[in-house]
N, C-alpha and C positions, 0 to 999 in steps of 0.2 A: 235177797236175790238168790236165785238158783245157782247151783254149782255146775260148771261145764262138764259134761261127760263124753265129749268128742275126743278124738285122738290127736289133737293139735300138737301135743308135746313130741310127736314123732316128725314134725315138719322142720327139716333143717333150714328151710328158707326163712324161718323166723329167728334163727340163731344169732344173726348179726344185728338184731334190733337193740337199740339202747334200753337201758333199765329205767324204770320209773317207780321208785320206792316211796313216793309221797304224792299227795294230792288226790284228785278225784279218780285217777287211773289206777291207783294202787289196788292190786289183787284182781283187776279185771282181766278177762281172757283175751290175750293178744291174738289168738287164733280166730276167735269170734269176730274181733275187730278187723282182722285181715279179710275175712270172708265178707263182712259187711262193706268194706272198702272195694273189694273185688266186684261185688254186685253193682255198686255205684259206678265203678269204672266201665264195666261192661255196658251199662245202660247210658253211659255218657252224661251222667247227672251233672248239672252245673252249680247247683246249690247243695253244699255238703254239710252234713251235721252228723257227727259220730255218735251222739246220744249215749254217752257213757252209762247212763242209768239203765239202759236196755240190755247191756252186755252181761253175760253170766260171770260169776266169780271163777277164778282158776285156783286150783289146789295143786297143779303140776309145778314141781320145783323148777322145771326149765322155762316155764312161761309165766310164773306167778308175778314176777317183777319186771316183765318186759313191757315196754311202752305201748299201750293200746293206741295212742295217737300215731306213733310211727308205724304200727302194724296197719292201721286203717289207710294211711298215706301209701305205704307199700302195695297194699291190695288195690287201691285206686289206680296207681301207676301201672301195675300189672294188668289190671282190667282194661284200661284204655290202650295199652301197648299190644295186647295179645288177642283182642277180639274186635 
């Protein structure tokens, strides 16, 4: 899997996410998961699938262990709330 090169590690809105140091979400980019959830929320998608295997890996120390599941859910909520 590719390494994420976006500047998600500067996003303070992801600071409060819980950590996920095990399982399928380990090392996945929480920023990419947030963006994916945000798009789904903006589109009011009713069938949700985070598809962890499609997310880039994160090497950022601030996001490396953040839960991509929680990031996706936060993005979805922000998407339906703000658009």
